[in-house]
C-alpha positions in Angstrom: 8.1 104.2 7.4 5.3 102.0 6.3 6.1 99.2 3.8 5.1 99.9 0.2 6.2 96.8 -1.7 5.0 93.3 -0.9 7.5 90.6 -2.1 6.5 87.3 -3.7 8.5 84.2 -2.9 10.5 84.3 -6.1 12.2 87.6 -5.0 13.4 86.0 -1.7 14.4 82.8 -3.5 16.4 84.9 -6.0 18.4 86.8 -3.3 19.2 83.5 -1.6 20.9 82.1 -4.8 24.7 81.9 -5.0 24.6 84.3 -8.0 21.4 86.3 -7.7 20.1 88.6 -10.5 21.9 92.0 -10.2 18.9 94.1 -11.1 16.8 92.4 -8.3 19.6 92.8 -5.8 19.9 96.5 -6.7 16.2 97.1 -6.2 16.2 95.0 -2.9 18.9 97.2 -1.5 17.4 100.4 -2.8 13.9 99.7 -1.4 14.8 97.4 1.5 13.1 99.6 4.1 9.9 99.8 2.0 9.5 96.0 1.5 7.5 93.4 3.4 6.5 89.8 3.0 2.9 88.5 3.0 2.4 85.8 5.6 1.6 83.4 2.8 5.1 83.8 1.4 6.7 83.4 4.8 4.9 80.1 5.1 6.1 79.1 1.6 9.7 79.8 2.5 9.6 77.9 5.8 7.9 75.0 4.1 10.4 75.0 1.2 13.3 74.6 3.7 11.5 72.1 5.8 11.0 69.6 3.0 14.7 69.7 2.1 16.9 66.7 3.0 19.0 67.2 6.2 22.3 68.7 5.3 24.4 71.8 4.9 22.1 73.4 2.3 19.1 73.0 4.6 21.0 74.4 7.5 22.3 77.3 5.5 18.9 78.3 4.1 17.2 77.9 7.4 19.8 80.2 9.0 19.4 82.7 6.1 15.6 82.7 6.4 15.5 83.1 10.1 18.4 85.5 10.6 18.2 87.6 7.5 14.8 87.4 5.9 12.7 87.5 9.1 14.9 90.2 10.7 14.9 92.4 7.5 11.3 92.3 6.4 8.0 92.9 8.2 5.6 90.0 7.7 2.1 91.3 6.8 -0.6 89.1 8.1 -3.6 87.7 6.3 -6.3 89.3 8.3 -10.1 89.7 8.2 -10.0 92.6 5.6 -7.7 90.5 3.3 -10.0 87.5 3.7 -13.0 89.5 2.5 -11.0 90.8 -0.5 -9.8 87.3 -1.3 -13.3 85.9 -1.2 -14.5 88.6 -3.6 -11.5 87.9 -5.9 -12.2 84.2 -6.0 -15.9 84.7 -6.6 -15.3 87.1 -9.4 -12.7 84.8 -11.0 -15.1 81.9 -10.7 -17.8 83.9 -12.4 -15.6 84.5 -15.4 -14.3 80.9 -15.5 -10.7 81.8 -14.6 -9.1 79.5 -12.0 -6.2 81.0 -10.0 -4.3 79.2 -7.2 -5.5 79.9 -3.7 -2.1 81.1 -2.5 -1.9 83.6 -5.3 -5.3 85.1 -4.5 -4.3 85.2 -0.8 -1.1 87.0 -1.6 -2.9 89.4 -3.9 -5.6 90.1 -1.3 -2.9 91.0 1.3 -1.4 93.5 -1.2 -4.8 95.0 -2.0 -5.9 95.2 1.6 -2.7 97.1 2.5 -2.6 99.2 -0.6 0.8 97.7 -1.5 2.5 96.9 -4.8 3.1 93.2 -5.3 6.5 92.5 -6.6 6.8 89.2 -8.5 8.5 87.6 -11.5 5.2 85.7 -12.1 3.2 88.7 -13.5 1.1 86.3 -15.7 -0.1 84.4 -12.6 -1.5 87.6 -11.2 -2.9 89.3 -14.3 -6.3 87.6 -14.1 -6.6 88.9 -10.6 -5.9 92.5 -11.9 -9.0 92.1 -14.1 -11.3 91.8 -11.0 -9.6 94.0 -8.4 -7.1 97.0 -8.1 -4.0 94.9 -7.7 -0.7 96.8 -8.5 2.2 94.7 -9.8 5.9 95.2 -10.6 8.5 92.9 -12.0 12.0 93.7 -10.6 13.5 91.1 -12.9 13.0 93.5 -15.8 14.7 96.9 -15.9 
């Protein structure tokens, strides 16, 4: 079955916590086969672990990311179609004077290009993007 939900990094960070949010865990289990990660988030996760000091926490997180996250979720690539969408999003946001971080527009463009729902805790970061393109958002931290 084709993935339907594109997960932002805060969802993966949440499930890697010692005591993750129960609502998020329930949704992740319920929709596991319908979830994927944008390549931008995959990069953010690897980078986040790489900048940690050497030690047990870094080893644990690296193991969890490689063994669990990568084997569980398909990684959706930033491709030519997404690049065109992102360029359009950025141009439209610039025209209305609304700055949005490059990674957020890249994540949003991957979601739009693949007709997926972006799941994030940071709805406010993506609301300006919704004003200029058909980005679908959900927040699994709220019931």
